[in-house]
N, C-alpha and C positions, 0 to 999 in steps of 0.2 A: 503495500500500498503505499504511496507516491505523495508525502502532506506537503502544501505550500501554508507560509504562514504571511499575511501581510497588515501591519501594524506593531510597531517593534518599540511601544513607548514606556512608559513608567514599570507599567503592567507589562505588556506584550513581549518585551526583552527578555523577562524571564521564563515567560511560559512555552516561547519558542527552543530559548535553550535549553530546558525539560526535557522537551520532546525529544530534542536532537540526544542527547544527554540517555535516552532511553533506549536508543539504538533507531530509533524509525529514518526512515529516506526522508529527509526534508529541506523545503528550499525555501529561503525568505527574501522577501521585498520590503521596503522601507522608503519613505522622501528622503529621510536621512540616514545614510548607507554605516555611518560610527555606531548608530544603534543597533546595528548586526553584527559586531565586533563577539559578542558572550556566543551567539547562536551558533556564528561561522567558526568560533574556537572548539564550541563543542561537536563537531563535523556537519554542520549545514550547508546548504549551499546558498549561492547568492544567484538571482535573477535578475534582470536589468530592468524592465518593465512588468505591468500586472498580468499583460495580455500574456507576455512569455515565464511567467510562473502558471497562470491560471489556466493553461494549455498543454502543460507538462504532467498536471498533479493528478490524484484521484480524489482528494478532499481538498477545498479550499479552506484557510482558519481566517478569520478575517478579526481584529480586536484594536477599535480604532475611538477617537475620540467623539464621536456623533452620527446619529443619523445620516447628515446629508453624506459626510464624509464614508460609509457603508454604502450607501446609494450612490455617490460615485466609483468607486472600485467594481461596485457588483453591476454596474454599467459597462466597464471596461471587461469585466471577467466574464462573464455569462456569454456571450458570443463566441467564444472559443473554448469555453470548458469541455470536456469529451461529454456523452451523455452515460449516463452512470455515475457520475461523480457527484458527490456533497458536497452541500456551501455550511461549515461550522463557521456561527455568529458567535463570537465571542463577547462584544461590547454590550455594554447596558441600551436598552432602544425601544422604542414604542412597541410593542406588540404588534401594531396595526402596520409599521412601518416593515417590521418584516416579513409577516405575512403577505404584502405586496409583493417583497422583492421573491422568497418563497415562492408564491401562486407563479410567476415568470418563469421563476430556475426549474418549476414545475413543467410548463409548455417544452422544456428541452431535454426532459430525461432528469435531470437535476435534483436530488430531495438536499430537504434542507434541516437541519439541528441550531436552535439555540440553544447555546453553551454559555450565557454569563455567570462569570466565578464575584466570588465574595472570600473575604478573610482578610484585606489589605497587601500591599505590596512585599512587605516584610516574609507572607504564610506563600504567596506567589515563589519568590526567591528561594522558600525554604521548601518548593516543591510538596506544599501542604494544605494550599489553598481547596476553597471548596470547590466543586463545578455540577451547575444549576442545572441541567440539561430537559429541553421540550422538543419533542419529535416522536417517528414512528419508533416504534419498542423494536425493528426491526434494524433500520438505520442505527440507533443507539449501539443495540449490539453491535454492530458491523467496525463500531468507532470504541467502543469500550475499552480497550488497551491504550488505546491512544490519548482519550481524555481519561484513566487514568494517572497515565507519565507526566503528564500537564499538573495534575492537584494529588491534590490527599482524598476526600471525599467525593465521590461522584455520586448525583443523586438526583433520579428517575422524574419529576413531577407530572407531569400528561405529555398535553400538545408546547406549540410556541408561545401561547398567551401565558399560561401556567407557567411555564421557565424565567417569564420575561417579568411578570405581574410580583411573582415571589423575590426576583434579582431587587426591584427597586423594593420593595419593602422590606427588604434585609437594609440599606440605605438610607432610608425613612428613618430606621429603627436609630440607625449608627449616626445619622446629624443631631437628631433630639435627645439621644444620650449625651453627643459630645459638647452641646450648649447645657445641659444638665450638669456634666462633671464640671466645665468650666464653673458656674451657679456655685453649686457644692464646696467645690476648692474655696470659693473668694468667702464663702462664708466661714471656712474656716480660719483666713485667714485674718479677715475682720474679728474672729474668736479670740486671738492669738493663738490659732493652733500651729506647731509644725507643722510645714508642709511636708516634708517629708513622712511624718508619721502620721497626716491625716491621708497619705497617699497609704499608706500602709493598710489604716483601720476601714476603709471603704471599699480594699482590696479583701479582705477579708471579712465583709458585713456582708447582711441582705442587701443592700447598696449597690453592690460593685457589676458592674459591666467588663463586657470583653472592649469595648471603647474607651474604660478609665484603664484598664489594666493597660494600653497599647497607648492611645493616644493622650494618655494626659500626662505620662514621661518627657514626652514631647514639647508639651506646654510650660509643666516645670521644668524643663533646660530653655527653654526659651526660643527651640529649633522650628519648634510646629511642622518640620521635615513628616510629613507623611506620606507624600510621593503620590497628592492628591491634591487637585486645585478647587479653587471657587467656583470656577466656570465648569468644571464637571460636577462639582456637586450640586451648583443652583440647576444644570442640565437633569438630574436628577432628582433631584427635588419637585420639580417640573414637571417629569413624570408620573410621581407619587399623587398631586394635587389634582393635574389631567385624570388618573384613574380615578380619583375618590367621585371627582364629578362624573367619570363616562358610568358610573360604575352606582352611583346616589349614593355613595358611602361619607357624609361629612367626619370630613379628616381636622379638627379643632389644632390638635396636636402640631398635625403636617403642616397646616397649613399657615401656621407661628411661624415653625422651623423654616418654610420658602422665605417667607419675607424677612426674616433673618440670615439667612444667604443670601437673598440681593440685597441686602443693606452692605453686608462685610462686603462682598465684593464691590459695591460700589466707591468703597471706602480703600480700599487693599490693593485691588483689581482680580482680575481674571485669573492668574496667575500666581496668585498669593495660595499658600498650601489651605486645605481648607480647615483643620485646627485653628488659623487664625480667625474662626469665629469667636473665639474665646476673650479673643483680644479687645473685640466689640467692646467687653463689661469689663476689662482690665484699663481701657483707656475710662471708659465713663468714670469709673471709679475711682481712677489714677495709683491704680495700684497693680504692677506686675505681679503674678504666679510664680514665683521662682524659687527653686529648693537645689541645693546640692546632691550631684550624685546620682541625677537623669540623663541618660542616653540622647544625644544629638538627634539620633537615628535610632530607628531599629532594626534589626538583625532577624538572620535568619533564628538563631538560638531563640527570639524572643517571640516564634510563632509558637 
């Protein structure tokens, strides 16, 4: 089985390298060739264009920052992909967008799997990220070994819609937890609690969360470097609120969360790390949340 991978950003470069290290026949492409260094070092081959890659593989994996990017890549790829191939979309996307592209692919005899991942860049680097799968069971089984090489847990959720919605839900929860963690740490700071001790106490309590265990470390360090930007957070928050409208579900916390991230992007820029959303509170109160001994970046051992 020959795999192709397009989209070697903060997340995709680790996923592609994991697949190559797993011994799979892999060809990669990205607008930024230096981003392919890790995958190439792990044994992947390079393609000079989307078309060159798409025509030479049995499965095309995309991991891209926006629905527009996914659509542009597939516009170039679909006409040259061989019948019987599979498109594996790992981007976080609106399920309606993926389904529209999947319908076009199906007319050419190409199957689609929606396979967004969740758990953070450090877990992707460690090969322990969770892969959420939507698509036909037989197509999933065909690619299960590759999906297992990309991450840790692989969970088949049903169709494309079910995988896309679940991924957006995980991000919605993470963003809400991040804002809440910042408020909790600020209360501790203003109450005179040592923030290193506060971190440990929350981590050992019923108020703990995955976000606190990971992103709170980067807040207390001051780097905020989670490898995920405000632009991406606003995109995914927008999907959550849109799904709420579409399904008739009132998302009170989700709506406040989205507006908070829009404010954060307006203040710090779309390229700022999403964990800087807590800086809105730090700036408003005039108190930075800092403690010694916390890392500037999460590493695979933090997975």
